[in-house]
C-alpha positions in Angstrom: -72.0 193.2 33.7 -73.5 195.1 36.6 -75.0 193.4 39.7 -78.3 194.2 41.1 -77.0 195.9 44.3 -76.8 199.5 42.9 -77.5 201.8 45.6 -77.9 205.4 44.7 -78.1 208.1 47.4 -77.4 205.6 50.2 -76.7 207.8 53.4 -74.0 205.3 55.0 -71.8 207.5 57.0 -68.1 206.9 57.2 -67.6 210.0 59.2 -70.2 212.4 60.0 -68.1 215.5 61.8 -65.8 217.8 60.3 -63.5 220.2 61.9 -62.8 223.8 61.7 -60.1 224.7 59.0 -56.8 225.0 60.4 -55.0 228.3 59.0 -51.5 228.6 59.4 -49.8 231.8 58.3 -45.7 231.8 58.0 -42.8 233.2 56.1 -40.0 231.5 54.5 -36.7 233.7 55.0 -33.1 233.0 54.2 -32.5 232.1 58.0 -34.6 229.1 57.7 -33.2 225.4 57.3 -32.8 224.3 53.7 -35.3 221.4 51.8 -32.9 218.7 51.1 -34.3 218.1 47.6 -35.5 221.7 46.6 -32.4 223.6 48.2 -34.9 226.4 49.4 -35.7 227.5 52.9 -38.3 225.6 54.5 -41.1 225.4 57.5 -42.4 222.2 59.0 -45.9 222.1 60.6 -48.0 219.2 62.1 -51.7 218.5 62.3 -54.0 215.8 63.2 -56.6 213.8 61.1 -59.0 210.9 61.6 -59.0 208.0 59.4 -61.2 208.1 56.1 -61.5 211.9 56.1 -61.2 213.9 52.9 -58.1 216.2 53.4 -57.6 219.4 51.6 -54.3 221.3 52.1 -53.7 224.4 50.3 -50.7 226.5 50.2 -50.6 230.0 48.8 -47.8 232.5 48.5 -48.6 236.0 50.1 -48.5 238.5 47.3 -47.7 235.8 44.4 -44.0 236.7 44.6 -42.9 233.2 44.8 -43.8 229.6 43.7 -44.6 227.2 46.5 -43.8 223.5 46.9 -45.9 221.4 49.3 -44.8 218.2 51.0 -47.1 215.9 53.3 -46.0 212.7 55.3 -48.6 210.5 56.7 -48.8 208.9 60.0 -47.3 205.8 58.6 -44.7 207.7 56.4 -46.7 208.0 53.3 -45.3 210.6 51.0 -47.4 213.3 49.0 -46.2 216.4 47.1 -47.5 219.3 44.8 -45.9 221.9 42.9 -48.7 223.8 41.4 -52.5 224.1 42.2 -55.0 224.3 39.3 -55.7 227.8 39.6 -52.1 228.7 38.6 -51.5 231.3 41.4 -48.1 229.9 42.5 -49.7 228.0 45.2 -49.9 224.1 45.8 -52.9 221.9 46.4 -53.1 218.4 47.8 -56.5 216.6 48.2 -56.6 212.9 49.5 -58.6 210.3 51.6 -56.7 209.8 54.7 -55.7 206.2 55.1 -55.6 206.5 58.8 -55.8 208.6 61.6 -52.8 210.3 63.3 -50.2 213.0 63.0 -49.5 214.4 59.6 -46.3 216.5 58.7 -46.5 219.4 56.1 -43.2 221.0 54.8 -43.7 224.0 53.2 -40.7 224.8 50.6 -40.1 227.0 47.5 -39.7 225.8 43.9 -36.5 227.3 43.4 -33.5 227.9 45.8 -34.0 231.7 46.2 -37.6 231.2 47.2 -38.8 233.6 50.2 -42.0 235.4 51.5 -44.9 234.8 53.3 -47.4 232.1 52.9 -50.8 230.7 54.2 -51.6 227.1 54.4 -54.9 225.9 55.0 -56.0 222.3 56.3 -59.6 221.3 55.8 -60.9 217.9 57.1 -64.3 216.8 55.9 -66.6 213.6 56.5 -67.7 211.4 53.6 -71.1 209.8 53.0 -71.3 206.8 50.7 -73.7 207.6 47.9 -73.1 204.8 45.4 -72.1 201.1 45.8 -71.8 198.7 42.7 -70.2 195.1 42.8 -70.1 194.1 39.1 -68.0 192.1 36.8 -66.7 192.9 33.2 -67.5 190.1 30.8 -67.8 189.8 27.0 -71.2 191.0 26.8 -70.5 194.1 28.2 -70.5 197.5 26.1 -67.3 197.8 24.0 -65.5 201.1 24.2 -64.5 202.0 20.6 -61.2 203.7 21.5 -59.2 200.6 22.4 -61.5 197.9 22.7 -62.1 197.6 26.6 -65.4 196.3 28.0 -67.2 198.6 30.2 -70.1 199.1 32.6 -72.0 202.3 32.7 -73.9 203.7 35.8 -75.8 206.9 36.6 -75.7 209.1 39.7 -76.4 212.7 40.8 -74.1 215.3 42.1 -74.6 218.5 43.8 -72.9 222.0 43.2 -69.9 222.5 45.5 -69.8 218.8 46.9 -66.5 217.0 46.6 -66.9 213.4 45.5 -64.5 210.4 46.0 -65.0 207.6 43.2 -62.8 204.2 44.1 -62.8 201.1 41.9 -61.0 198.1 42.7 -60.5 194.6 41.3 -58.4 191.5 41.9 -58.7 190.3 38.4 -57.4 193.3 36.1 -56.0 196.7 36.0 -59.1 199.1 36.5 -59.7 202.5 35.0 -62.6 204.7 36.1 -63.9 207.9 34.6 -66.9 210.2 35.3 -68.5 212.7 32.9 -70.4 215.5 34.5 -71.3 218.8 33.1 -69.4 218.6 30.0 -66.1 217.5 32.0 -64.4 214.4 32.2 -62.6 213.0 35.2 -60.4 209.7 34.7 -57.9 208.0 36.7 -55.9 204.5 36.1 -53.7 204.2 39.2 -53.3 206.0 42.4 -51.1 205.4 45.2 -54.0 205.7 47.9 -55.5 202.4 46.3 -52.8 200.4 45.0 -55.0 197.8 43.6 -57.5 200.1 41.8 -58.3 203.5 40.8 -59.4 206.6 42.9 -61.1 209.9 41.5 -61.6 213.1 43.7 -63.6 215.9 42.0 -65.7 218.9 42.9 -69.1 219.2 41.1 -69.7 222.7 39.6 -73.5 222.1 39.5 -76.2 220.2 40.3 -77.1 217.4 37.8 -76.6 213.9 36.3 -73.0 212.4 36.0 -72.2 209.1 34.3 -69.6 206.9 35.9 -67.8 204.4 33.6 -66.0 201.4 35.0 -63.8 199.7 32.7 -59.9 198.4 32.5 -56.8 199.9 31.4 -56.4 197.1 28.7 -58.7 195.4 26.4 -58.2 192.1 27.9 -59.5 193.1 31.4 -62.3 190.9 32.7 -63.5 189.7 36.2 -65.2 191.0 39.3 -64.9 194.7 40.5 -66.2 196.9 43.3 -67.1 200.6 43.2 -67.4 203.0 45.9 -68.6 206.6 45.6 -68.4 209.0 48.5 -69.7 212.6 49.0 -68.2 215.3 51.2 -70.0 216.2 54.4 -70.5 219.9 54.7 -69.3 221.3 57.8 -71.8 223.8 59.4 -69.2 225.8 61.3 -66.8 226.4 58.5 
């Protein structure tokens, strides 16, 4: 059951400024220190962010001659890692909402022990505007999902091509599950380290148009109050 305070296209700024992307060119060589887990050469870089920023870190090998591995550590020691980026070019991609401001550490490594070669790491920080807010409740009267029998609330929103969206769902009563259907694609999430008591989705819209958000639970017995917040990335004029 949805409450009456659904706000679509609400311009509530979390962070209105963005920074120029940070681009770091480097090279892994046999003389570098070795990563303790991957046993490959490694480089370490540091950068700063503010809290509640959309952070995208892309690592690409020069010449596609080796397979990268990217590790990030947040200001309070939060670990993140990625082996393969979606484009399958041997690079790595991490995208997250920064839980706090401060100094981050990026460790550049290779998938295998003999990984060597040039690389380019790009760090992009973007602001976020809240575009949807929903405080609702899953009840026995809500729509029934046929696959597993979970109850669900459905809400509509609009997305813009090229914008990145962050959808978060939290509940103190049940294990949340959120999905977004847009332009023939489905994005879904059950649990995330960034929101330990809920779900979080980060996706980039490929075209302008409508999107449908489905708020449900990870089990058929999920009932109770929940909150949903959706944020849209702020374009940075000087990038």
